[in-house]
Every structure is written in C-alpha cells, then in structure tokens.
N, C-alpha and C positions, 0 to 999 in steps of 0.2 A: 504493500500500500504506500502511497505517496506520503511524504512527511508533511505534517501540518505546518502552515505558515506561522501560526502563533501557538504557544503551548496550550494544551487543553484547558488548564485552569484559567488562563486569561480569557479564552473564548467563553467559558462558562460565566466568568465574572461580568463580561460584556453583556451576555444574555440576561443576567440577573439585574444589572443596572438598567438595561433597556426595558425590562418588565416594570420596574419601579417608575421609570419615566413615562411609559405608556399609561400606567394607572393614573398618574397626575394629569396627563393630557386628557384622558377619557373623562375624568371627573370634572376637570376645569372647563372643558368645552361641552359638558353635559351630554356626552355621547350616549346613545341607548345602551343599556346593560347587555342587550342581546349581541351587540357587536363583539364583545369580549367572550361571552358565554357560548356563542354559536360558532365563532370563527377563530378564536384564539385558545380557549380552554381545551378544545379537543386535541390540540397539538401536545399540550402538557399531559393529557390523559393517555395519549398514544405512547408517549415517552415512558411514563411510569409503567404502563402495561407491557412494553417491550422488556423493561428490566425485570418485572415480575415473571414474565413469560420464561425467561432463562434462569431465574433464581433457583428453582427446584432442580431442573436438570443439571445445573452447575454444581450444586451441593451434592447431589447424588453421585455424579461422576467423579468429582474431585475428591470426595471423601473415600470412595471405594478405591480409587487409585492411590490416595495418600496412605490409607490404612494398610492396604495390601503391599504397598511399597516399603513399609517398615520391616516386613518379613520377620517380625518378632512381637509376640503379644506382650512380653515384658517391657519392650520399648514403648509400645502403645500405652500401657498402664502408666509408665513413667511420665510420658509426655502429657497424658490426660490428667494425671493428678497435679502436675505442675501448672497446667493451663487453668484448671478449675480453681486451684488454690490462689493463683495470682489474680484471677478475675474477682473472686470473693474479696480479696484484700483491697483491690482498687475500688470496689463498690463501697466498702466500709469507709475508706478514706474520703471518697466523694461525698457520702452522706454526712460525715463528720464536718467536712468543710462547709456544707450547706447549713448545718445546724449552727455552727460558729458564726457564719455571716448573718443568719437570721436573728441570732441573739444579740449581735453587736449593733446591727442597723435597726432592728425592730420595725420592720415595714408595716406590720399590722397596726401599730400604734399611730402611724402617720396617715392611715386611710380615713378620709372624712366620713362622718356618720351618714351624711346624705348620699354619698357615693355608695357606701356599703348597703344602705337600704334599697337603692335603685338596682344595684347588681343582684341582690337577693330576689327582688321581685321579677326582674327580667329573665334571669337564667334558672329560676327555681324549677321550671318544668323539665329542664334537661337533667337536673340532678336525679330525679326519680329513675330515669333510665339507667344511669350509672349505678345507682344504689341497687337496683334489681339484679344487674349483671354481677356486681360484687357479692351480693347475697348468695347467688348461685355458686360462685367460686368458694365462698366460705362453707357452705353447706356440705360440700364434697369432702372436707376434711384435710388434714395437714399432708397426707400422703398422696393426695390427688395429682400433684405434679408428676409423681412417678408413674401413676396410672396413665396420665395423659401422654407420657413420653412413648408408650408402647402402642403402635397403631393396630387396630383390628383389621384395617384394610389399607394397605400401602398405596393403592391407587387413589383411594379417597383422600388420604393424607397429602399425596402429591398434587392433588387438584386444589388444595387450599393453602395459600401462603402463610396463614396463621398457624398451620400445623407443621412448621418447619422442623421443630424439635423431633417430631416423629420420623420425618425423613432422615434426619441426622442419625437417629437410633438405628433405623433400618440399614442405612449405608455403612455404619460402623460394624454392625453385626455381619453384614454381607462381606465386608473387607476382612474381618477376623476369620470368617469361614474360608475365604480364599487362601489365607495364610496357612491354614491347617489341612489343605488337601494337597495331593501330590503335585509337584511342580509341572509335570507334563500336561496335567489336566487344567491347571489354572492359567497357563500361559495365554491361551486364546481369549479367555474371558478378560484378563487384564489388558491385553492388546486392544480389545474392543472398547473398553472404557477409557483407555488412554487416548485413542483416536477420537472417541465421542467428546472427551474433555477438551481436546484441542479445537474441535469444531465449535464448541460452545464459546471458548475464549475468543475465537475469531469473530463470532457473532457479537461478542462484547465490543470488539473494535469497531464493527460497523455501527452498532447502536450508539456508541459514544460520539460519532459524527453528528448525531442529532441532538446531543446534550445541550448545546447553547440555546437551541430553539425550544427544547422542552423546558428548560429552566426559565426562559423568558415567559413562556405561556403560564407556567405554574405560579411564578411570582406575580405577574400581572393579574391573574385571576384571583389570587389570594388577597391582594391589596384592594381590588375593586369590590369583591364580595364582602370583605371586612368593613370597608368604608361606606358601601352603598352609594347613594348619590350625595352624601354629605360628609366630606373629608374632615371638616372641623369637628363634627360630632364624634367621629371615630378617634380623632386626636385627643379630644376632651376625655373620652373614656380611657384611653391609654394613659393619659396624664394622671388620672385618679388612681391607677394601679402602677404608677411609675416606680415607686420605691420597692414594691414587690418585684417588678420586672428587673430593676437594677440589681437587687440582691441576688436573684437567680443568675443573671448574666455575669456578675462579678465572680460568683462561685464557679460557674462553668468556665469562665475565663482563666481562673486560677488552675483548674484541673488541666485545661488544654495547653496552657502556656508555661506552667510551672511543674505540675506533678508528672505529666507524661514526658516532657523533655528531660527531667531529672532521671526518671526511670530508664529511658533509652540510653542516656549518657552514662549512667552508673552501671546498669546491669546488662546492657547490650553493647556498650562501648561504641555507640553510633552517634554521629553529630546530630544534635537536636534540630538545627536549622535544616539539615538535609532530610531529616525524618518528616518534619512538618511540610516541607516543599514536596516531598515525594507522595504524601498522602493527600495533598490539597484537592486534586480532582474528586476524590471520593468524599471529602468533606463537603464540597460544594453540591454534589449530587445528593448527599444526605440532607443538607440544609434545604434543598428545594423539594425533596420527596417526603421528608419526615419519616422515612422507613429504613431501618437497618437491613432488613431482608432484601428490599428492592435495590439497595446500594451494594449488596454483597458482591455481585460480579465485578463492579468497578474496584472495590476494596481489594479483592484477590488479585486483580490485574496490576494495580499499583504496587502492592506489596511484593509481588514477584519481579516485576520489571524495574521498579524504581528503588526498592529497598533491599533487593537481593535475597529475599526470603525463599527458602527452598519450597518446592511444590508440596512435598510431603508434610511440611509444617503448616503452610498457609491453607492447604486444603482440609486440614483438621481443625486448627485453632480458630480460624476466622468464621466458619459456619457455626461452630459451638458458641463463639462470642456473639454472633448475631442473634442467638436465641436466649442466652443466659446473662450476657454482660451488658448491663444497662446503667453505667456510671452516671451519665447525664440525667437519666430518668430518676434514679435514686436520689441524686442531689436535689432535684426539683421537688421530689416528694417530701424531703426533709424540710426544705424552705417553705413549701406550701402548707405543710401541717402546722408549723410554728406560726406562720403568717395568719392562717385562719383562726388559730387559737387566740392570738393577740388581738385580732380584729373583733372577735366575739367576747373579749374580756376574760379569757380562760388562762390561768397560770399553769404552765407545765413544769413538773418537777424533773429532777435529774433522771429519776426512774422512767418517767414518761418519754424523755428524749432518748434514753437507752433503748426503750421499746420501739421507738421510731427507727433506730439503727437496725435492730433485729428484724422488725417486720418489713421494712423497705428492702433489706438485703434479700430476705426470702422471697418477697414479692417480685423482685427483679428477675429471679430465676424463672418464674412462671409467666413473665410478661412477654407477650408476643411482640416481635419486632416490626410492628405496623403502627401507623398513625393513631394516636388517641388511646393506646392500650395502657399507658401510664396513668391516665385519669381514673380508670377502673380500679387499678391497684392502689391509688391514693385513698379511695373510699375504705379499703381494707386497713390502711395505715391509720386513718382518722378514727375508725371504730376501735382499733386496738388501744387508743389512748383516751377514749371517751369524749372526743370532740364531735359535735353535731356534723353529720355528713352534708347537711344543707349548705354548709360553709363553702363547699367547692363552687357554688354559684359565684363566689367572689373572684375566682380566678379564671373562669371559663372564657371571659372576653379576650384575654391575651394568651390563652393556652396554645392556640394554633401556632402563633409566632414563636413562643418559647419552645414548643415541641420541635420546631426546625433546629433550634440551637442545641437542645439536649441530644437530639439524634446525631448531630455532628460530633458531639463529645463521645457518644457511644461508639461510633465508627472509629474515631481516633484511638480510643482505648483498645479496641480489638486489634488494631494494627500495632500498637505499642507492645501489647502482650505477645503477639506473634513474633515481633522482632526480638524480644527477650528470650522466648523459647528457642528461636532459631540460633541465637548466639550461644545459649546454654548447650544445645545439642552439638553445635560445631566445636565448642570448647571441649566437650566430653570426647568427641571423636579424636581431636588432636591429642588429648591426654592419653587415650588408649593407644594411638599410633606411637606416641613417644615412649610409652611403657613397653610396647612390643619391640621397638627399636633398641631400647635399653636391654631388654631380656635377650634379644638376638646378639647384642654386643657382648653381654656377659657369657652367653653360650659359646661364642667364638673364642673368648679368652680361656674358658675352661677347657675347650677342645685343644687349644694351642698348648696349654699347660700339660695336658695329658700326653700329647705327642712329644713334648720336650722330655717329660719323665720317662717315656718309653725309650727314647733315644739315649 
C-alpha cells in the first residue's frame, strides 16, 4: 500500500477538529438537524460498524495463534497471571487517584442547588433504566462473571460484541487444545488461523483509511445532538457540571501522562514519548468511538508495528485488556460516586471509599467494552455505599463526552501493560539464553579438564 502523506494520527486529529467546526457552523447558521443526521452521521456509523465487524474475528484468530504459538501451557499460565495481576493493580491505582482528586477538589460541593434540581428532574427517567439493568446484574450473584465468561453457544457469542469475554475464553481454550495435540495434526489448523489473522490485519489497514472521515462524522454528530439547536444552553449545562468534569479529566490526565509513562519507562525500559506517539492513533479512535472493543484492531496494529510488541503477546494481552481492564472507567466511577454523595449532602467514611475501590475494581472486570457500560456498573458502586442511585441523573448530561476520554485511558492502559509483559518475556528469554551459554561454557571447561587429566 502507498505510504500516507500525513501520519494517521494527524489525519484523525484533522477529522476531529473538522467535526467540531462543522457543528458550530451547523448550529450558527441554523442548518436543519437532518443535514447532519441523514448525510453525515451514517459515515460515522459505517466506520464504527467496520471496526466492530472485524473485532471478533481478530480476537478469535489472534488469540488462537498467540496461545498456540506459546507451545507451553506453563508459559501461558505465567503470562496470564502477570497480565491479570498488572491490570488489577493499575485499576486500583486509577480508582485511588480519582478518589484523591474528588476529595481535594470536592466538585459536589460546588454544584449549584438549582442546577442539581434541574438535572435530577430532566434525567431522572433515564436513571430507572440503568437501575433495572444493574439490579439484574446484582441478582445473579458474585460468581456470575465466571458464568458469563463461558459461552453456551460460541456462534451466538461471536455475533454480539458485548460478549467479547466469551470469545476470548473460547479462543484460549481452543489454543490450549492445539498445544496439546500432536504437532503433525495441529500444523494445518495453525496455518489456517495465521493466514486468517493476516487477512484481518490487512483489512484493518484498509479500514483505517476511512478513520479521519469516520471521526469527523462521529464528533460532528455528537456535538450537534448534545447541543440541539441551542449551543448556549448546552454550554450552560456543561458549565454547571464543570468542576465534576474537570476533576474527572485531571484524574484521567494524571493516569495517561504520569502513571503509564512511568510504568513503561521503569518496567518496560521504553521511552515514554515514543510509547504515547506510537499508541496515538488508537487513542484517537477510542476517543471518537467510546469503545475499547471497537478500537481493539487498531490497538493491536499499533502495538505490533509501532511499539514492537510480539504477536504472541499482543494477541493475548490486548483482547483480555479490552474486556477486563477499565482504568479510565474505574477512575470515573470513583469520582462520580464521591461527587454524587457530596452533591446530595452525604458524608462518606474511609470505609465507604475503600468499598468504592473494591466494588469498582470488581465491576470493571465484568464491564463490557462498549459505550455506556460504565454507567450501569456505577449504579452497583453507589448501592454498595448506600448513596441514592437517582444521583446518577446529575452526571448523565456530560457522561457521553467523559466516556470518550475514559475509553482513551482504557486503551492506553492495555497497550502499556502489553509493553511491560513483552519486555518481561524478552528479558526472561535473554536470561535463559545467557544461562544456557554459561552452562555450555562450563561444560566445555570441564571436558577440557578431563582431556588434560587423561593426557
């Protein structure tokens, strides 16, 4: 394929800015809403559908190739335990940062009473839907995520992007089975999925040529649908929730510009600037789609091509991360829970805030990598600390925009952990080779001594 004239991330940024400009032009000149919804929005919908279309095939093929390529169930167990352990650690760190920021800034105390009452009345009808969904989740019990992980019908699971964890489970089980059958019988199966995986990755290349146009359409539609025909009204509403939004954004900013760069610098020995630059296209797609699962093809592509992560690592760590690693979502849940409690005049104890850490961490594992899933899990978090769930009406107005930002953090966290695991495995291989070379050298010396003694 011909080389792009501009880097992909610059093209996407241009599309994003153009979408914002179009929204202002449309509102300023009072263009009919149908101009955007009928002629521009479909472009964004097609782009997202293209990404979703290849997400499941990519996860299935790449995981099977990655797991079978390890050729060792012990190696799979080692990588898997490190991956899940680091994901849980980063989630706890993110939630803690969110709680600290919420307690320092105290955005709930700054929310005007009039704005609070208006938001409660306007968005209260949406709360009931979220509450019913959350109640269904809670009624199934604490082990339900384990039950949900095992598909009763893999075809049905593959047809639904919200069941990505079930596809991951099937692919891992399939890959493990491949490792444990005779080599002559598994070769043709592995070759098929390797070729299938290459075809999907080539499709990602083609789809990314449409990314700037898709991002333009998504951002333009979001802005116009949020503002309606009165931009000042939307801005006034955002201003009322300004401190809450600022608190969330500061927390997310600290995670993405401080925590992850330190992690990759210290534990992966990788330049932080190069890491952020390499993952930038995936960040921009995540920002525009608000979906970790839809962004997964781009994340895998950037990690392998720009960050040098081995396919066997990226094909395992990234799909798992897209389903269980929700650092940005967890941070937002921590801030949102404290904000709602403050706005409603409820004091949270240290025990309550520790409960937020525990509940939000567990909720992130079962949270689907699709837009809006975090809101449902927030209901569970609020109920665990006795805060009225009606309070989520206070944050619904800005949730879509913040969802874009927290998804960007989620995707960046996936890449950071994949880079760390990749370095860890490379370091282990080097250590083994060094030990083998040392043993070989010692063996030669012993043999030489024996020959000398014999002579």
